[in-house]
PyMOL Python script that loads the backbone (N, CA, C, O; Angstrom):
from pymol import cmd

cmd.read_pdbstr("""\
ATOM      1  N   MET A   1      -0.950  12.793  -8.726  1.00  0.00           N
ATOM      2  CA  MET A   1      -1.603  11.800  -7.890  1.00  0.00           C
ATOM      3  C   MET A   1      -2.393  10.876  -8.809  1.00  0.00           C
ATOM      4  O   MET A   1      -3.206  11.330  -9.614  1.00  0.00           O
ATOM      5  N   ASN A   2      -2.150   9.602  -8.681  1.00  0.00           N
ATOM      6  CA  ASN A   2      -2.771   8.629  -9.563  1.00  0.00           C
ATOM      7  C   ASN A   2      -3.408   7.514  -8.724  1.00  0.00           C
ATOM      8  O   ASN A   2      -2.771   6.504  -8.425  1.00  0.00           O
ATOM      9  N   ILE A   3      -4.674   7.719  -8.351  1.00  0.00           N
ATOM     10  CA  ILE A   3      -5.404   6.728  -7.568  1.00  0.00           C
ATOM     11  C   ILE A   3      -6.607   6.290  -8.393  1.00  0.00           C
ATOM     12  O   ILE A   3      -7.370   7.122  -8.883  1.00  0.00           O
ATOM     13  N   ASP A   4      -6.771   4.984  -8.541  1.00  0.00           N
ATOM     14  CA  ASP A   4      -7.875   4.457  -9.332  1.00  0.00           C
ATOM     15  C   ASP A   4      -9.228   4.861  -8.749  1.00  0.00           C
ATOM     16  O   ASP A   4      -9.392   4.973  -7.534  1.00  0.00           O
ATOM     17  N   ASP A   5     -10.191   5.075  -9.644  1.00  0.00           N
ATOM     18  CA  ASP A   5     -11.541   5.472  -9.230  1.00  0.00           C
ATOM     19  C   ASP A   5     -12.191   4.434  -8.328  1.00  0.00           C
ATOM     20  O   ASP A   5     -12.882   4.784  -7.371  1.00  0.00           O
ATOM     21  N   TRP A   6     -11.975   3.159  -8.630  1.00  0.00           N
ATOM     22  CA  TRP A   6     -12.589   2.115  -7.809  1.00  0.00           C
ATOM     23  C   TRP A   6     -12.058   2.146  -6.384  1.00  0.00           C
ATOM     24  O   TRP A   6     -12.782   1.820  -5.443  1.00  0.00           O
ATOM     25  N   LEU A   7     -10.796   2.538  -6.220  1.00  0.00           N
ATOM     26  CA  LEU A   7     -10.219   2.630  -4.888  1.00  0.00           C
ATOM     27  C   LEU A   7     -10.789   3.835  -4.144  1.00  0.00           C
ATOM     28  O   LEU A   7     -11.091   3.744  -2.954  1.00  0.00           O
ATOM     29  N   LEU A   8     -10.936   4.964  -4.839  1.00  0.00           N
ATOM     30  CA  LEU A   8     -11.513   6.148  -4.213  1.00  0.00           C
ATOM     31  C   LEU A   8     -12.933   5.886  -3.722  1.00  0.00           C
ATOM     32  O   LEU A   8     -13.357   6.456  -2.717  1.00  0.00           O
ATOM     33  N   GLU A   9     -13.666   5.029  -4.425  1.00  0.00           N
ATOM     34  CA  GLU A   9     -15.046   4.723  -4.037  1.00  0.00           C
ATOM     35  C   GLU A   9     -15.125   3.962  -2.715  1.00  0.00           C
ATOM     36  O   GLU A   9     -16.123   4.073  -2.003  1.00  0.00           O
ATOM     37  N   ILE A  10     -14.094   3.197  -2.377  1.00  0.00           N
ATOM     38  CA  ILE A  10     -14.166   2.389  -1.160  1.00  0.00           C
ATOM     39  C   ILE A  10     -13.379   2.991   0.008  1.00  0.00           C
ATOM     40  O   ILE A  10     -13.558   2.565   1.149  1.00  0.00           O
ATOM     41  N   LEU A  11     -12.516   3.971  -0.257  1.00  0.00           N
ATOM     42  CA  LEU A  11     -11.760   4.595   0.826  1.00  0.00           C
ATOM     43  C   LEU A  11     -12.670   5.488   1.663  1.00  0.00           C
ATOM     44  O   LEU A  11     -13.570   6.142   1.137  1.00  0.00           O
ATOM     45  N   ALA A  12     -12.426   5.507   2.956  1.00  0.00           N
ATOM     46  CA  ALA A  12     -13.195   6.345   3.870  1.00  0.00           C
ATOM     47  C   ALA A  12     -12.258   6.950   4.905  1.00  0.00           C
ATOM     48  O   ALA A  12     -11.175   6.427   5.169  1.00  0.00           O
ATOM     49  N   CYS A  13     -12.688   8.041   5.473  1.00  0.00           N
ATOM     50  CA  CYS A  13     -11.911   8.714   6.523  1.00  0.00           C
ATOM     51  C   CYS A  13     -11.814   7.780   7.730  1.00  0.00           C
ATOM     52  O   CYS A  13     -12.838   7.297   8.212  1.00  0.00           O
ATOM     53  N   PRO A  14     -10.613   7.518   8.221  1.00  0.00           N
ATOM     54  CA  PRO A  14     -10.474   6.650   9.394  1.00  0.00           C
ATOM     55  C   PRO A  14     -11.077   7.255  10.663  1.00  0.00           C
ATOM     56  O   PRO A  14     -11.428   6.520  11.586  1.00  0.00           O
ATOM     57  N   ALA A  15     -11.201   8.574  10.720  1.00  0.00           N
ATOM     58  CA  ALA A  15     -11.711   9.227  11.920  1.00  0.00           C
ATOM     59  C   ALA A  15     -13.236   9.195  12.002  1.00  0.00           C
ATOM     60  O   ALA A  15     -13.794   8.929  13.067  1.00  0.00           O
ATOM     61  N   CYS A  16     -13.923   9.469  10.865  1.00  0.00           N
ATOM     62  CA  CYS A  16     -15.386   9.579  10.923  1.00  0.00           C
ATOM     63  C   CYS A  16     -16.100   8.681   9.915  1.00  0.00           C
ATOM     64  O   CYS A  16     -17.329   8.608   9.924  1.00  0.00           O
ATOM     65  N   HIS A  17     -15.363   8.005   9.055  1.00  0.00           N
ATOM     66  CA  HIS A  17     -15.890   7.052   8.071  1.00  0.00           C
ATOM     67  C   HIS A  17     -16.656   7.699   6.918  1.00  0.00           C
ATOM     68  O   HIS A  17     -17.404   7.017   6.218  1.00  0.00           O
ATOM     69  N   ALA A  18     -16.479   8.996   6.713  1.00  0.00           N
ATOM     70  CA  ALA A  18     -17.087   9.685   5.570  1.00  0.00           C
ATOM     71  C   ALA A  18     -16.245   9.427   4.318  1.00  0.00           C
ATOM     72  O   ALA A  18     -15.066   9.092   4.425  1.00  0.00           O
ATOM     73  N   PRO A  19     -16.836   9.580   3.142  1.00  0.00           N
ATOM     74  CA  PRO A  19     -16.060   9.425   1.902  1.00  0.00           C
ATOM     75  C   PRO A  19     -14.952  10.471   1.796  1.00  0.00           C
ATOM     76  O   PRO A  19     -15.007  11.528   2.423  1.00  0.00           O
ATOM     77  N   LEU A  20     -13.947  10.146   0.989  1.00  0.00           N
ATOM     78  CA  LEU A  20     -12.834  11.065   0.754  1.00  0.00           C
ATOM     79  C   LEU A  20     -12.889  11.571  -0.675  1.00  0.00           C
ATOM     80  O   LEU A  20     -13.322  10.853  -1.576  1.00  0.00           O
ATOM     81  N   ARG A  21     -12.452  12.806  -0.884  1.00  0.00           N
ATOM     82  CA  ARG A  21     -12.374  13.351  -2.240  1.00  0.00           C
ATOM     83  C   ARG A  21     -10.923  13.736  -2.501  1.00  0.00           C
ATOM     84  O   ARG A  21     -10.229  14.184  -1.589  1.00  0.00           O
ATOM     85  N   PRO A  22     -10.461  13.567  -3.731  1.00  0.00           N
ATOM     86  CA  PRO A  22      -9.072  13.922  -4.040  1.00  0.00           C
ATOM     87  C   PRO A  22      -8.897  15.431  -4.179  1.00  0.00           C
ATOM     88  O   PRO A  22      -9.766  16.125  -4.708  1.00  0.00           O
ATOM     89  N   ASP A  23      -7.774  15.918  -3.700  1.00  0.00           N
ATOM     90  CA  ASP A  23      -7.345  17.302  -3.920  1.00  0.00           C
ATOM     91  C   ASP A  23      -6.021  17.190  -4.664  1.00  0.00           C
ATOM     92  O   ASP A  23      -4.958  17.080  -4.052  1.00  0.00           O
ATOM     93  N   GLU A  24      -6.097  17.221  -5.981  1.00  0.00           N
ATOM     94  CA  GLU A  24      -4.925  17.014  -6.837  1.00  0.00           C
ATOM     95  C   GLU A  24      -3.844  18.051  -6.571  1.00  0.00           C
ATOM     96  O   GLU A  24      -2.659  17.717  -6.537  1.00  0.00           O
ATOM     97  N   GLU A  25      -4.237  19.295  -6.383  1.00  0.00           N
ATOM     98  CA  GLU A  25      -3.276  20.389  -6.206  1.00  0.00           C
ATOM     99  C   GLU A  25      -2.415  20.191  -4.954  1.00  0.00           C
ATOM    100  O   GLU A  25      -1.207  20.425  -4.978  1.00  0.00           O
ATOM    101  N   ALA A  26      -3.046  19.760  -3.870  1.00  0.00           N
ATOM    102  CA  ALA A  26      -2.324  19.565  -2.605  1.00  0.00           C
ATOM    103  C   ALA A  26      -1.815  18.137  -2.441  1.00  0.00           C
ATOM    104  O   ALA A  26      -1.106  17.847  -1.478  1.00  0.00           O
ATOM    105  N   SER A  27      -2.162  17.243  -3.362  1.00  0.00           N
ATOM    106  CA  SER A  27      -1.806  15.827  -3.294  1.00  0.00           C
ATOM    107  C   SER A  27      -2.280  15.223  -1.969  1.00  0.00           C
ATOM    108  O   SER A  27      -1.511  14.632  -1.211  1.00  0.00           O
ATOM    109  N   GLU A  28      -3.585  15.401  -1.727  1.00  0.00           N
ATOM    110  CA  GLU A  28      -4.209  14.916  -0.504  1.00  0.00           C
ATOM    111  C   GLU A  28      -5.569  14.315  -0.819  1.00  0.00           C
ATOM    112  O   GLU A  28      -6.157  14.578  -1.868  1.00  0.00           O
ATOM    113  N   LEU A  29      -6.054  13.504   0.111  1.00  0.00           N
ATOM    114  CA  LEU A  29      -7.436  13.051   0.106  1.00  0.00           C
ATOM    115  C   LEU A  29      -8.113  13.759   1.271  1.00  0.00           C
ATOM    116  O   LEU A  29      -7.649  13.680   2.409  1.00  0.00           O
ATOM    117  N   VAL A  30      -9.209  14.450   0.984  1.00  0.00           N
ATOM    118  CA  VAL A  30      -9.864  15.287   1.982  1.00  0.00           C
ATOM    119  C   VAL A  30     -11.202  14.665   2.374  1.00  0.00           C
ATOM    120  O   VAL A  30     -11.972  14.230   1.518  1.00  0.00           O
ATOM    121  N   CYS A  31     -11.461  14.630   3.658  1.00  0.00           N
ATOM    122  CA  CYS A  31     -12.710  14.110   4.185  1.00  0.00           C
ATOM    123  C   CYS A  31     -13.862  15.030   3.764  1.00  0.00           C
ATOM    124  O   CYS A  31     -13.734  16.253   3.820  1.00  0.00           O
ATOM    125  N   THR A  32     -14.977  14.444   3.345  1.00  0.00           N
ATOM    126  CA  THR A  32     -16.124  15.227   2.891  1.00  0.00           C
ATOM    127  C   THR A  32     -17.053  15.632   4.035  1.00  0.00           C
ATOM    128  O   THR A  32     -17.980  16.414   3.823  1.00  0.00           O
ATOM    129  N   ASN A  33     -16.826  15.122   5.222  1.00  0.00           N
ATOM    130  CA  ASN A  33     -17.641  15.494   6.381  1.00  0.00           C
ATOM    131  C   ASN A  33     -17.257  16.911   6.810  1.00  0.00           C
ATOM    132  O   ASN A  33     -16.101  17.144   7.164  1.00  0.00           O
ATOM    133  N   PRO A  34     -18.202  17.872   6.787  1.00  0.00           N
ATOM    134  CA  PRO A  34     -17.866  19.259   7.135  1.00  0.00           C
ATOM    135  C   PRO A  34     -17.385  19.445   8.571  1.00  0.00           C
ATOM    136  O   PRO A  34     -16.720  20.435   8.875  1.00  0.00           O
ATOM    137  N   GLU A  35     -17.709  18.514   9.448  1.00  0.00           N
ATOM    138  CA  GLU A  35     -17.253  18.624  10.831  1.00  0.00           C
ATOM    139  C   GLU A  35     -15.848  18.060  11.018  1.00  0.00           C
ATOM    140  O   GLU A  35     -15.180  18.394  11.997  1.00  0.00           O
ATOM    141  N   CYS A  36     -15.398  17.229  10.118  1.00  0.00           N
ATOM    142  CA  CYS A  36     -14.090  16.575  10.223  1.00  0.00           C
ATOM    143  C   CYS A  36     -13.071  17.263   9.306  1.00  0.00           C
ATOM    144  O   CYS A  36     -12.137  17.906   9.787  1.00  0.00           O
ATOM    145  N   ARG A  37     -13.248  17.128   7.999  1.00  0.00           N
ATOM    146  CA  ARG A  37     -12.432  17.758   6.958  1.00  0.00           C
ATOM    147  C   ARG A  37     -10.934  17.479   7.077  1.00  0.00           C
ATOM    148  O   ARG A  37     -10.132  18.303   6.639  1.00  0.00           O
ATOM    149  N   LEU A  38     -10.536  16.354   7.649  1.00  0.00           N
ATOM    150  CA  LEU A  38      -9.119  16.021   7.707  1.00  0.00           C
ATOM    151  C   LEU A  38      -8.582  15.791   6.294  1.00  0.00           C
ATOM    152  O   LEU A  38      -9.292  15.282   5.426  1.00  0.00           O
ATOM    153  N   ALA A  39      -7.336  16.168   6.076  1.00  0.00           N
ATOM    154  CA  ALA A  39      -6.694  15.996   4.772  1.00  0.00           C
ATOM    155  C   ALA A  39      -5.537  15.012   4.937  1.00  0.00           C
ATOM    156  O   ALA A  39      -4.586  15.271   5.675  1.00  0.00           O
ATOM    157  N   TYR A  40      -5.635  13.884   4.239  1.00  0.00           N
ATOM    158  CA  TYR A  40      -4.638  12.823   4.334  1.00  0.00           C
ATOM    159  C   TYR A  40      -3.657  12.921   3.169  1.00  0.00           C
ATOM    160  O   TYR A  40      -4.080  13.037   2.019  1.00  0.00           O
ATOM    161  N   PRO A  41      -2.368  12.876   3.445  1.00  0.00           N
ATOM    162  CA  PRO A  41      -1.387  12.998   2.353  1.00  0.00           C
ATOM    163  C   PRO A  41      -1.366  11.767   1.464  1.00  0.00           C
ATOM    164  O   PRO A  41      -1.686  10.660   1.897  1.00  0.00           O
ATOM    165  N   VAL A  42      -0.984  11.982   0.219  1.00  0.00           N
ATOM    166  CA  VAL A  42      -0.767  10.891  -0.730  1.00  0.00           C
ATOM    167  C   VAL A  42       0.696  10.966  -1.137  1.00  0.00           C
ATOM    168  O   VAL A  42       1.132  11.948  -1.736  1.00  0.00           O
ATOM    169  N   ARG A  43       1.449   9.925  -0.808  1.00  0.00           N
ATOM    170  CA  ARG A  43       2.888   9.896  -1.109  1.00  0.00           C
ATOM    171  C   ARG A  43       3.168   8.769  -2.094  1.00  0.00           C
ATOM    172  O   ARG A  43       2.835   7.612  -1.837  1.00  0.00           O
ATOM    173  N   ASP A  44       3.775   9.110  -3.214  1.00  0.00           N
ATOM    174  CA  ASP A  44       4.077   8.127  -4.266  1.00  0.00           C
ATOM    175  C   ASP A  44       2.827   7.351  -4.671  1.00  0.00           C
ATOM    176  O   ASP A  44       2.871   6.133  -4.847  1.00  0.00           O
ATOM    177  N   ASP A  45       1.709   8.069  -4.818  1.00  0.00           N
ATOM    178  CA  ASP A  45       0.412   7.506  -5.213  1.00  0.00           C
ATOM    179  C   ASP A  45      -0.169   6.534  -4.189  1.00  0.00           C
ATOM    180  O   ASP A  45      -1.046   5.737  -4.523  1.00  0.00           O
ATOM    181  N   ILE A  46       0.308   6.590  -2.950  1.00  0.00           N
ATOM    182  CA  ILE A  46      -0.208   5.733  -1.884  1.00  0.00           C
ATOM    183  C   ILE A  46      -0.812   6.620  -0.802  1.00  0.00           C
ATOM    184  O   ILE A  46      -0.098   7.419  -0.196  1.00  0.00           O
ATOM    185  N   PRO A  47      -2.132   6.495  -0.543  1.00  0.00           N
ATOM    186  CA  PRO A  47      -2.754   7.297   0.513  1.00  0.00           C
ATOM    187  C   PRO A  47      -2.245   6.880   1.889  1.00  0.00           C
ATOM    188  O   PRO A  47      -2.169   5.692   2.201  1.00  0.00           O
ATOM    189  N   VAL A  48      -1.902   7.864   2.700  1.00  0.00           N
ATOM    190  CA  VAL A  48      -1.462   7.617   4.072  1.00  0.00           C
ATOM    191  C   VAL A  48      -2.649   7.945   4.969  1.00  0.00           C
ATOM    192  O   VAL A  48      -2.828   9.090   5.384  1.00  0.00           O
ATOM    193  N   LEU A  49      -3.460   6.927   5.265  1.00  0.00           N
ATOM    194  CA  LEU A  49      -4.705   7.137   5.996  1.00  0.00           C
ATOM    195  C   LEU A  49      -4.522   6.925   7.493  1.00  0.00           C
ATOM    196  O   LEU A  49      -5.191   6.095   8.108  1.00  0.00           O
ATOM    197  N   LEU A  50      -3.607   7.689   8.058  1.00  0.00           N
ATOM    198  CA  LEU A  50      -3.356   7.672   9.497  1.00  0.00           C
ATOM    199  C   LEU A  50      -3.803   9.019  10.058  1.00  0.00           C
ATOM    200  O   LEU A  50      -3.384  10.067   9.566  1.00  0.00           O
ATOM    201  N   VAL A  51      -4.643   8.994  11.077  1.00  0.00           N
ATOM    202  CA  VAL A  51      -5.149  10.234  11.654  1.00  0.00           C
ATOM    203  C   VAL A  51      -3.996  11.101  12.141  1.00  0.00           C
ATOM    204  O   VAL A  51      -4.059  12.326  12.029  1.00  0.00           O
ATOM    205  N   ASP A  52      -2.949  10.495  12.677  1.00  0.00           N
ATOM    206  CA  ASP A  52      -1.797  11.265  13.163  1.00  0.00           C
ATOM    207  C   ASP A  52      -1.043  11.957  12.034  1.00  0.00           C
ATOM    208  O   ASP A  52      -0.356  12.950  12.275  1.00  0.00           O
ATOM    209  N   SER A  53      -1.156  11.454  10.809  1.00  0.00           N
ATOM    210  CA  SER A  53      -0.481  12.067   9.654  1.00  0.00           C
ATOM    211  C   SER A  53      -1.362  13.081   8.931  1.00  0.00           C
ATOM    212  O   SER A  53      -0.888  13.794   8.046  1.00  0.00           O
ATOM    213  N   ALA A  54      -2.624  13.148   9.296  1.00  0.00           N
ATOM    214  CA  ALA A  54      -3.565  14.034   8.602  1.00  0.00           C
ATOM    215  C   ALA A  54      -3.359  15.483   9.018  1.00  0.00           C
ATOM    216  O   ALA A  54      -2.940  15.787  10.135  1.00  0.00           O
ATOM    217  N   ARG A  55      -3.671  16.364   8.069  1.00  0.00           N
ATOM    218  CA  ARG A  55      -3.604  17.799   8.327  1.00  0.00           C
ATOM    219  C   ARG A  55      -4.987  18.256   8.755  1.00  0.00           C
ATOM    220  O   ARG A  55      -5.987  17.938   8.112  1.00  0.00           O
ATOM    221  N   ARG A  56      -5.032  19.007   9.852  1.00  0.00           N
ATOM    222  CA  ARG A  56      -6.303  19.578  10.323  1.00  0.00           C
ATOM    223  C   ARG A  56      -6.701  20.715   9.406  1.00  0.00           C
ATOM    224  O   ARG A  56      -5.827  21.363   8.831  1.00  0.00           O
ATOM    225  N   PRO A  57      -7.998  20.983   9.249  1.00  0.00           N
ATOM    226  CA  PRO A  57      -8.445  22.033   8.321  1.00  0.00           C
ATOM    227  C   PRO A  57      -7.928  23.417   8.672  1.00  0.00           C
ATOM    228  O   PRO A  57      -7.775  24.253   7.781  1.00  0.00           O
ATOM    229  N   GLU A  58      -7.658  23.682   9.929  1.00  0.00           N
ATOM    230  CA  GLU A  58      -7.181  25.004  10.309  1.00  0.00           C
ATOM    231  C   GLU A  58      -5.677  25.188  10.079  1.00  0.00           C
ATOM    232  O   GLU A  58      -5.171  26.306  10.178  1.00  0.00           O
ATOM    233  N   GLN A  59      -4.958  24.099   9.772  1.00  0.00           N
ATOM    234  CA  GLN A  59      -3.533  24.192   9.508  1.00  0.00           C
ATOM    235  C   GLN A  59      -3.277  24.647   8.080  1.00  0.00           C
ATOM    236  O   GLN A  59      -3.967  24.210   7.159  1.00  0.00           O
ATOM    237  N   ALA A  60      -2.323  25.494   7.892  1.00  0.00           N
ATOM    238  CA  ALA A  60      -1.963  25.959   6.543  1.00  0.00           C
ATOM    239  C   ALA A  60      -1.224  24.854   5.809  1.00  0.00           C
ATOM    240  O   ALA A  60      -0.606  23.985   6.423  1.00  0.00           O
ATOM    241  N   THR A  61      -1.299  24.903   4.474  1.00  0.00           N
ATOM    242  CA  THR A  61      -0.591  23.894   3.680  1.00  0.00           C
ATOM    243  C   THR A  61       0.869  24.243   3.523  1.00  0.00           C
ATOM    244  O   THR A  61       1.615  23.502   2.882  1.00  0.00           O
TER     245      THR A  61
END
""", "prot")
cmd.dss("prot")
cmd.show_as("cartoon", "prot")
cmd.util.cbc("prot")
cmd.orient("prot")
């Protein structure tokens, strides 16, 4: 996963607007809000920030 730091600084969770943190192992951007924690996939180094595409925290990877 190759996302520029400046882009990570401005990206936010579409559901709750909290900052996102990269999860390199799962190739996802994870919401930092403990109540939300949605994980958005990154495909070909492009974040897919659609709530319908996000993985819920209770779902297995």
